Biopython code that builds the backbone (N, CA, C, O; Angstrom):
import numpy as np
from Bio.PDB.StructureBuilder import StructureBuilder

atoms = [
    (1, "UNK", "N", (-29.219, 75.351, 21.127)),
    (1, "UNK", "CA", (-30.012, 76.665, 21.019)),
    (1, "UNK", "C", (-29.890, 76.951, 19.614)),
    (1, "UNK", "O", (-30.790, 77.489, 18.970)),
    (2, "UNK", "N", (-28.428, 76.481, 18.983)),
    (2, "UNK", "CA", (-28.391, 77.272, 17.797)),
    (2, "UNK", "C", (-29.723, 76.017, 17.020)),
    (2, "UNK", "O", (-30.563, 76.726, 16.467)),
    (3, "UNK", "N", (-30.024, 74.808, 16.884)),
    (3, "UNK", "CA", (-30.901, 74.001, 16.467)),
    (3, "UNK", "C", (-32.201, 74.737, 16.443)),
    (3, "UNK", "O", (-32.809, 75.131, 15.448)),
    (4, "UNK", "N", (-32.527, 74.857, 17.703)),
    (4, "UNK", "CA", (-33.723, 75.552, 17.932)),
    (4, "UNK", "C", (-34.254, 76.665, 17.283)),
    (4, "UNK", "O", (-35.372, 76.950, 16.855)),
    (5, "UNK", "N", (-32.526, 77.554, 17.338)),
    (5, "UNK", "CA", (-33.364, 79.556, 16.266)),
    (5, "UNK", "C", (-33.333, 78.753, 14.611)),
    (5, "UNK", "O", (-33.949, 79.125, 13.613)),
    (6, "UNK", "N", (-32.409, 77.569, 14.745)),
    (6, "UNK", "CA", (-32.189, 77.446, 12.727)),
    (6, "UNK", "C", (-34.276, 76.426, 12.677)),
    (6, "UNK", "O", (-34.894, 76.123, 11.656)),
    (7, "UNK", "N", (-34.548, 76.295, 13.564)),
    (7, "UNK", "CA", (-36.034, 75.438, 13.736)),
    (7, "UNK", "C", (-37.128, 76.515, 13.120)),
    (7, "UNK", "O", (-37.806, 76.338, 12.108)),
    (8, "UNK", "N", (-37.131, 77.794, 14.069)),
    (8, "UNK", "CA", (-37.641, 78.313, 14.289)),
    (8, "UNK", "C", (-37.733, 79.654, 12.777)),
    (8, "UNK", "O", (-38.705, 80.218, 12.275)),
    (9, "UNK", "N", (-36.720, 79.709, 12.570)),
    (9, "UNK", "CA", (-36.176, 80.252, 10.900)),
    (9, "UNK", "C", (-36.555, 79.225, 10.100)),
    (9, "UNK", "O", (-37.117, 79.739, 9.133)),
    (10, "UNK", "N", (-36.545, 78.168, 10.004)),
    (10, "UNK", "CA", (-37.205, 77.445, 8.680)),
    (10, "UNK", "C", (-38.542, 77.440, 8.879)),
    (10, "UNK", "O", (-39.047, 77.931, 7.869)),
    (11, "UNK", "N", (-39.620, 77.050, 9.889)),
    (11, "UNK", "CA", (-40.439, 77.369, 10.050)),
    (11, "UNK", "C", (-41.501, 78.932, 9.395)),
    (11, "UNK", "O", (-42.516, 79.079, 8.713)),
    (12, "UNK", "N", (-40.639, 79.711, 10.012)),
    (12, "UNK", "CA", (-41.601, 81.104, 10.306)),
    (12, "UNK", "C", (-40.793, 82.268, 9.777)),
    (12, "UNK", "O", (-41.316, 83.358, 9.546)),
    (13, "UNK", "N", (-39.385, 81.993, 9.573)),
    (13, "UNK", "CA", (-38.342, 83.122, 8.888)),
    (13, "UNK", "C", (-37.978, 83.738, 10.053)),
    (13, "UNK", "O", (-38.352, 83.480, 11.197)),
    (14, "UNK", "N", (-36.862, 84.962, 9.485)),
    (14, "UNK", "CA", (-36.109, 85.374, 10.441)),
    (14, "UNK", "C", (-37.390, 86.744, 11.129)),
    (14, "UNK", "O", (-37.112, 87.405, 12.129)),
    (15, "UNK", "N", (-38.476, 86.891, 10.494)),
    (15, "UNK", "CA", (-39.628, 87.809, 11.370)),
    (15, "UNK", "C", (-40.116, 87.261, 12.479)),
    (15, "UNK", "O", (-40.080, 87.785, 13.593)),
    (16, "UNK", "N", (-40.671, 86.001, 12.157)),
    (16, "UNK", "CA", (-41.247, 84.837, 12.752)),
    (16, "UNK", "C", (-39.939, 85.032, 14.062)),
    (16, "UNK", "O", (-40.112, 85.730, 15.061)),
    (17, "UNK", "N", (-38.946, 84.426, 13.834)),
    (17, "UNK", "CA", (-38.255, 84.165, 14.560)),
    (17, "UNK", "C", (-38.137, 85.279, 16.183)),
    (17, "UNK", "O", (-38.136, 85.148, 17.407)),
    (18, "UNK", "N", (-38.038, 86.547, 14.939)),
    (18, "UNK", "CA", (-37.698, 87.853, 15.918)),
    (18, "UNK", "C", (-38.767, 88.318, 16.791)),
    (18, "UNK", "O", (-38.785, 89.376, 17.422)),
    (19, "UNK", "N", (-39.724, 87.340, 16.754)),
    (19, "UNK", "CA", (-40.813, 87.957, 17.468)),
    (19, "UNK", "C", (-41.359, 86.868, 18.912)),
    (19, "UNK", "O", (-42.311, 86.924, 19.689)),
    (20, "UNK", "N", (-40.067, 85.828, 18.717)),
    (20, "UNK", "CA", (-40.102, 84.657, 20.040)),
    (20, "UNK", "C", (-39.168, 85.072, 21.071)),
    (20, "UNK", "O", (-39.183, 84.233, 21.972)),
    (21, "UNK", "N", (-38.528, 85.827, 21.260)),
    (21, "UNK", "CA", (-37.845, 86.427, 22.359)),
    (21, "UNK", "C", (-36.898, 85.592, 23.065)),
    (21, "UNK", "O", (-36.438, 85.850, 24.177)),
    (22, "UNK", "N", (-36.604, 84.473, 22.285)),
    (22, "UNK", "CA", (-35.828, 83.587, 22.873)),
    (22, "UNK", "C", (-34.844, 83.645, 23.370)),
    (22, "UNK", "O", (-33.982, 84.308, 22.794)),
    (23, "UNK", "N", (-34.579, 83.128, 24.384)),
    (23, "UNK", "CA", (-33.448, 83.177, 25.436)),
    (23, "UNK", "C", (-33.356, 82.075, 26.313)),
    (23, "UNK", "O", (-34.238, 81.663, 27.067)),
    (24, "UNK", "N", (-31.884, 81.502, 26.105)),
    (24, "UNK", "CA", (-31.807, 79.991, 26.654)),
    (24, "UNK", "C", (-31.399, 81.082, 27.898)),
    (24, "UNK", "O", (-30.871, 82.189, 27.787)),
    (25, "UNK", "N", (-31.903, 80.254, 29.305)),
    (25, "UNK", "CA", (-31.842, 80.181, 30.663)),
    (25, "UNK", "C", (-30.715, 79.698, 31.349)),
    (25, "UNK", "O", (-29.803, 80.271, 31.944)),
    (26, "UNK", "N", (-31.039, 78.247, 31.087)),
    (26, "UNK", "CA", (-29.665, 77.115, 31.760)),
    (26, "UNK", "C", (-29.840, 75.850, 31.054)),
    (26, "UNK", "O", (-30.938, 75.408, 30.718)),
    (27, "UNK", "N", (-28.998, 75.425, 30.895)),
    (27, "UNK", "CA", (-28.472, 74.235, 30.155)),
    (27, "UNK", "C", (-27.577, 73.208, 31.327)),
    (27, "UNK", "O", (-26.442, 73.607, 31.589)),
    (28, "UNK", "N", (-28.059, 71.906, 32.031)),
    (28, "UNK", "CA", (-27.413, 71.185, 32.588)),
    (28, "UNK", "C", (-27.111, 70.081, 31.216)),
    (28, "UNK", "O", (-27.985, 69.716, 30.431)),
    (29, "UNK", "N", (-25.988, 69.767, 31.178)),
    (29, "UNK", "CA", (-25.114, 68.770, 29.836)),
    (29, "UNK", "C", (-25.384, 67.690, 30.550)),
    (29, "UNK", "O", (-25.625, 66.594, 30.044)),
    (30, "UNK", "N", (-25.355, 67.990, 32.099)),
    (30, "UNK", "CA", (-25.681, 65.865, 32.526)),
    (30, "UNK", "C", (-26.373, 65.116, 33.029)),
    (30, "UNK", "O", (-26.271, 63.961, 33.440)),
    (31, "UNK", "N", (-27.567, 66.291, 32.951)),
    (31, "UNK", "CA", (-28.654, 66.005, 33.013)),
    (31, "UNK", "C", (-29.517, 66.270, 31.604)),
    (31, "UNK", "O", (-30.713, 66.034, 31.776)),
    (32, "UNK", "N", (-29.260, 66.606, 30.566)),
    (32, "UNK", "CA", (-29.800, 67.151, 29.083)),
    (32, "UNK", "C", (-31.165, 67.324, 29.565)),
    (32, "UNK", "O", (-32.137, 66.575, 29.466)),
    (33, "UNK", "N", (-30.979, 68.935, 30.327)),
    (33, "UNK", "CA", (-31.966, 69.797, 30.302)),
    (33, "UNK", "C", (-31.968, 71.429, 29.957)),
    (33, "UNK", "O", (-31.017, 72.121, 30.321)),
    (34, "UNK", "N", (-32.644, 71.770, 29.524)),
    (34, "UNK", "CA", (-32.361, 73.834, 29.275)),
    (34, "UNK", "C", (-33.809, 74.190, 29.119)),
    (34, "UNK", "O", (-34.805, 73.666, 28.619)),
    (35, "UNK", "N", (-33.420, 75.659, 29.958)),
    (35, "UNK", "CA", (-34.625, 75.710, 30.397)),
    (35, "UNK", "C", (-34.530, 77.010, 29.518)),
    (35, "UNK", "O", (-33.535, 77.719, 29.668)),
    (36, "UNK", "N", (-35.699, 77.446, 28.420)),
    (36, "UNK", "CA", (-35.562, 78.108, 27.688)),
    (36, "UNK", "C", (-36.471, 79.391, 27.912)),
    (36, "UNK", "O", (-37.510, 79.204, 28.545)),
    (37, "UNK", "N", (-36.194, 80.668, 27.463)),
    (37, "UNK", "CA", (-37.402, 81.811, 28.142)),
    (37, "UNK", "C", (-38.056, 81.999, 26.382)),
    (37, "UNK", "O", (-37.204, 81.917, 25.497)),
    (38, "UNK", "N", (-39.245, 82.194, 26.037)),
    (38, "UNK", "CA", (-40.146, 82.705, 24.979)),
    (38, "UNK", "C", (-41.255, 83.653, 25.229)),
    (38, "UNK", "O", (-41.787, 83.827, 26.325)),
    (39, "UNK", "N", (-41.484, 84.101, 24.403)),
    (39, "UNK", "CA", (-42.699, 85.045, 24.805)),
    (39, "UNK", "C", (-44.132, 84.469, 24.492)),
    (39, "UNK", "O", (-44.650, 84.048, 23.458)),
    (40, "UNK", "N", (-44.556, 84.609, 25.751)),
    (40, "UNK", "CA", (-45.916, 83.744, 25.479)),
    (40, "UNK", "C", (-46.853, 83.648, 24.664)),
    (40, "UNK", "O", (-47.634, 82.697, 24.716)),
    (41, "UNK", "N", (-46.984, 84.939, 23.455)),
    (41, "UNK", "CA", (-47.289, 84.910, 22.247)),
    (41, "UNK", "C", (-46.837, 84.009, 21.119)),
    (41, "UNK", "O", (-47.522, 83.561, 20.200)),
    (42, "UNK", "N", (-45.665, 83.845, 21.345)),
    (42, "UNK", "CA", (-45.040, 82.847, 20.781)),
    (42, "UNK", "C", (-44.580, 81.585, 21.079)),
    (42, "UNK", "O", (-43.668, 80.934, 20.568)),
    (43, "UNK", "N", (-45.743, 81.198, 22.456)),
    (43, "UNK", "CA", (-45.431, 79.908, 22.386)),
    (43, "UNK", "C", (-45.454, 78.711, 21.770)),
    (43, "UNK", "O", (-44.536, 77.907, 21.932)),
    (44, "UNK", "N", (-46.842, 78.383, 20.749)),
    (44, "UNK", "CA", (-47.233, 77.873, 19.711)),
    (44, "UNK", "C", (-46.106, 77.565, 19.396)),
    (44, "UNK", "O", (-45.564, 76.478, 19.595)),
    (45, "UNK", "N", (-45.519, 78.812, 18.707)),
    (45, "UNK", "CA", (-44.629, 78.852, 17.366)),
    (45, "UNK", "C", (-43.050, 77.845, 18.037)),
    (45, "UNK", "O", (-42.393, 77.035, 17.382)),
    (46, "UNK", "N", (-42.812, 78.280, 19.539)),
    (46, "UNK", "CA", (-41.770, 78.069, 19.918)),
    (46, "UNK", "C", (-42.177, 76.059, 19.730)),
    (46, "UNK", "O", (-41.596, 75.197, 19.072)),
    (47, "UNK", "N", (-43.281, 75.989, 20.558)),
    (47, "UNK", "CA", (-43.334, 74.775, 20.489)),
    (47, "UNK", "C", (-43.371, 73.765, 19.531)),
    (47, "UNK", "O", (-42.984, 72.625, 19.787)),
    (48, "UNK", "N", (-43.871, 74.149, 18.295)),
    (48, "UNK", "CA", (-44.389, 73.367, 16.835)),
    (48, "UNK", "C", (-42.801, 73.617, 16.487)),
    (48, "UNK", "O", (-42.529, 72.434, 16.282)),
    (49, "UNK", "N", (-41.466, 74.356, 16.256)),
    (49, "UNK", "CA", (-40.387, 74.282, 15.874)),
    (49, "UNK", "C", (-39.615, 72.996, 16.775)),
    (49, "UNK", "O", (-38.793, 72.148, 16.428)),
    (50, "UNK", "N", (-40.171, 73.231, 17.858)),
    (50, "UNK", "CA", (-39.089, 72.240, 19.152)),
    (50, "UNK", "C", (-39.200, 70.751, 18.607)),
    (50, "UNK", "O", (-38.413, 69.810, 18.709)),
    (51, "UNK", "N", (-40.597, 70.865, 17.919)),
    (51, "UNK", "CA", (-41.035, 69.225, 17.236)),
    (51, "UNK", "C", (-40.136, 68.906, 16.283)),
    (51, "UNK", "O", (-39.682, 67.762, 16.255)),
    (52, "UNK", "N", (-39.776, 69.779, 15.438)),
    (52, "UNK", "CA", (-38.791, 69.479, 14.114)),
    (52, "UNK", "C", (-38.122, 69.201, 14.198)),
    (52, "UNK", "O", (-37.763, 68.531, 13.230)),
    (53, "UNK", "N", (-37.129, 69.305, 15.329)),
    (53, "UNK", "CA", (-35.824, 69.194, 15.254)),
    (53, "UNK", "C", (-35.593, 67.280, 16.064)),
    (53, "UNK", "O", (-35.840, 66.649, 17.091)),
    (54, "UNK", "N", (-35.033, 67.140, 14.850)),
    (54, "UNK", "CA", (-34.503, 65.378, 15.053)),
    (54, "UNK", "C", (-32.737, 65.757, 14.603)),
    (54, "UNK", "O", (-32.366, 64.819, 13.898)),
    (55, "UNK", "N", (-32.140, 66.289, 14.694)),
    (55, "UNK", "CA", (-30.797, 66.056, 14.719)),
    (55, "UNK", "C", (-30.287, 67.308, 15.334)),
    (55, "UNK", "O", (-30.786, 68.424, 15.187)),
    (56, "UNK", "N", (-29.196, 66.993, 16.068)),
    (56, "UNK", "CA", (-28.143, 68.086, 16.366)),
    (56, "UNK", "C", (-26.919, 67.582, 16.147)),
    (56, "UNK", "O", (-26.607, 66.410, 16.356)),
    (57, "UNK", "N", (-25.893, 68.808, 15.547)),
    (57, "UNK", "CA", (-24.884, 68.558, 14.899)),
    (57, "UNK", "C", (-24.593, 66.669, 14.698)),
    (57, "UNK", "O", (-23.828, 65.865, 15.231)),
    (58, "UNK", "N", (-25.535, 66.595, 13.774)),
    (58, "UNK", "CA", (-25.915, 65.483, 13.118)),
    (58, "UNK", "C", (-26.105, 64.213, 14.145)),
    (58, "UNK", "O", (-26.279, 63.048, 13.789)),
    (59, "UNK", "N", (-26.062, 64.506, 14.973)),
    (59, "UNK", "CA", (-26.683, 62.820, 16.060)),
    (59, "UNK", "C", (-28.481, 62.942, 15.982)),
    (59, "UNK", "O", (-29.206, 63.901, 15.717)),
    (60, "UNK", "N", (-28.610, 62.339, 16.134)),
    (60, "UNK", "CA", (-30.441, 61.912, 16.356)),
    (60, "UNK", "C", (-30.588, 62.523, 17.663)),
    (60, "UNK", "O", (-29.685, 62.735, 18.473)),
    (61, "UNK", "N", (-31.494, 62.714, 17.750)),
    (61, "UNK", "CA", (-32.087, 63.198, 18.909)),
    (61, "UNK", "C", (-33.928, 63.594, 19.295)),
    (61, "UNK", "O", (-34.600, 63.902, 18.311)),
    (62, "UNK", "N", (-34.450, 63.577, 20.296)),
    (62, "UNK", "CA", (-35.710, 63.890, 20.805)),
    (62, "UNK", "C", (-35.885, 64.763, 21.644)),
    (62, "UNK", "O", (-35.402, 64.463, 22.736)),
    (63, "UNK", "N", (-36.463, 65.901, 21.592)),
    (63, "UNK", "CA", (-37.236, 66.717, 22.093)),
    (63, "UNK", "C", (-38.020, 66.689, 22.818)),
    (63, "UNK", "O", (-39.135, 66.508, 22.329)),
    (64, "UNK", "N", (-37.949, 66.853, 24.477)),
    (64, "UNK", "CA", (-39.514, 66.827, 25.047)),
    (64, "UNK", "C", (-39.597, 67.922, 26.007)),
    (64, "UNK", "O", (-38.752, 68.306, 26.816)),
    (65, "UNK", "N", (-40.765, 68.350, 25.771)),
    (65, "UNK", "CA", (-41.185, 69.727, 26.858)),
    (65, "UNK", "C", (-41.241, 68.766, 27.893)),
    (65, "UNK", "O", (-41.566, 67.583, 27.794)),
    (66, "UNK", "N", (-40.792, 69.575, 29.184)),
    (66, "UNK", "CA", (-41.518, 68.167, 30.306)),
    (66, "UNK", "C", (-42.064, 69.619, 31.566)),
    (66, "UNK", "O", (-42.199, 69.390, 32.768)),
    (67, "UNK", "N", (-42.282, 70.904, 30.991)),
    (67, "UNK", "CA", (-43.340, 71.846, 31.781)),
    (67, "UNK", "C", (-43.050, 73.699, 31.341)),
    (67, "UNK", "O", (-42.210, 74.599, 31.311)),
    (68, "UNK", "N", (-43.994, 73.462, 31.159)),
    (68, "UNK", "CA", (-44.317, 74.854, 30.657)),
    (68, "UNK", "C", (-44.972, 76.170, 31.715)),
    (68, "UNK", "O", (-46.148, 75.935, 31.992)),
    (69, "UNK", "N", (-44.485, 77.372, 32.291)),
    (69, "UNK", "CA", (-44.700, 77.881, 33.182)),
    (69, "UNK", "C", (-45.068, 79.647, 32.754)),
    (69, "UNK", "O", (-44.668, 80.269, 31.770)),
    (70, "UNK", "N", (-45.925, 80.108, 33.839)),
    (70, "UNK", "CA", (-45.827, 82.004, 33.261)),
    (70, "UNK", "C", (-44.644, 82.635, 33.844)),
    (70, "UNK", "O", (-44.277, 83.733, 33.426)),
    (71, "UNK", "N", (-43.901, 81.909, 34.956)),
    (71, "UNK", "CA", (-42.288, 82.870, 35.701)),
    (71, "UNK", "C", (-41.383, 81.472, 35.830)),
    (71, "UNK", "O", (-41.611, 80.290, 36.088)),
    (72, "UNK", "N", (-40.466, 82.123, 35.569)),
    (72, "UNK", "CA", (-39.449, 81.203, 35.821)),
    (72, "UNK", "C", (-39.360, 80.537, 37.580)),
    (72, "UNK", "O", (-39.091, 79.395, 37.952)),
    (73, "UNK", "N", (-39.544, 81.200, 38.015)),
    (73, "UNK", "CA", (-39.524, 80.726, 39.927)),
    (73, "UNK", "C", (-40.505, 79.610, 39.968)),
    (73, "UNK", "O", (-40.041, 78.586, 40.468)),
    (74, "UNK", "N", (-41.956, 79.528, 39.504)),
    (74, "UNK", "CA", (-42.518, 78.596, 38.851)),
    (74, "UNK", "C", (-42.265, 77.443, 38.378)),
    (74, "UNK", "O", (-42.306, 76.343, 38.929)),
    (75, "UNK", "N", (-42.016, 77.718, 37.392)),
    (75, "UNK", "CA", (-41.123, 76.562, 36.475)),
    (75, "UNK", "C", (-40.014, 75.646, 37.280)),
    (75, "UNK", "O", (-39.910, 74.420, 37.281)),
    (76, "UNK", "N", (-39.357, 76.463, 37.845)),
    (76, "UNK", "CA", (-38.096, 75.737, 38.852)),
    (76, "UNK", "C", (-39.084, 74.957, 39.893)),
    (76, "UNK", "O", (-38.694, 73.803, 40.073)),
    (77, "UNK", "N", (-39.998, 75.217, 40.461)),
    (77, "UNK", "CA", (-40.718, 74.810, 41.424)),
    (77, "UNK", "C", (-41.574, 73.515, 41.217)),
    (77, "UNK", "O", (-41.811, 72.633, 42.042)),
    (78, "UNK", "N", (-42.056, 73.633, 39.677)),
    (78, "UNK", "CA", (-42.808, 72.989, 39.407)),
    (78, "UNK", "C", (-41.990, 71.724, 38.991)),
    (78, "UNK", "O", (-42.519, 70.651, 39.280)),
    (79, "UNK", "N", (-40.648, 71.680, 38.289)),
    (79, "UNK", "CA", (-39.856, 70.780, 38.161)),
    (79, "UNK", "C", (-39.087, 70.329, 39.066)),
    (79, "UNK", "O", (-38.182, 69.624, 38.620)),
    (80, "UNK", "N", (-39.108, 70.534, 40.710)),
    (80, "UNK", "CA", (-38.336, 69.933, 41.330)),
    (80, "UNK", "C", (-39.377, 69.293, 42.294)),
    (80, "UNK", "O", (-39.081, 68.963, 43.442)),
    (81, "UNK", "N", (-40.669, 69.131, 41.730)),
    (81, "UNK", "CA", (-41.664, 68.003, 42.818)),
    (81, "UNK", "C", (-42.332, 66.968, 41.757)),
    (81, "UNK", "O", (-43.070, 66.067, 42.155)),
]
sb = StructureBuilder()
sb.init_structure("model")
sb.init_model(0)
sb.init_chain("A")
sb.init_seg("    ")
for serial, (resi, resn, name, xyz) in enumerate(atoms, 1):
    if name == "N":
        sb.init_residue(resn, " ", resi, " ")
    sb.init_atom(name, np.array(xyz, "f"), 0.0, 1.0, " ", f" {name:<3s}", serial, name[0])
structure = sb.get_structure()
């Protein structure tokens, strides 16, 4: 989550980052999956910031967005199918 917050701050500053409403809903380290919540008005900012993350704790990473949904319930439904 720190990597994402830092990426948003780097691209959009503190003011832009504060508009995202970024929240970690769930993280599964075994599957390496995270569910994050962001304001729908900041979705493009969040996606752009995710694309800039190439390292976490000095380890190379590639982050992929698997699904986007209007609600958490619908997101889990889409991920399970």
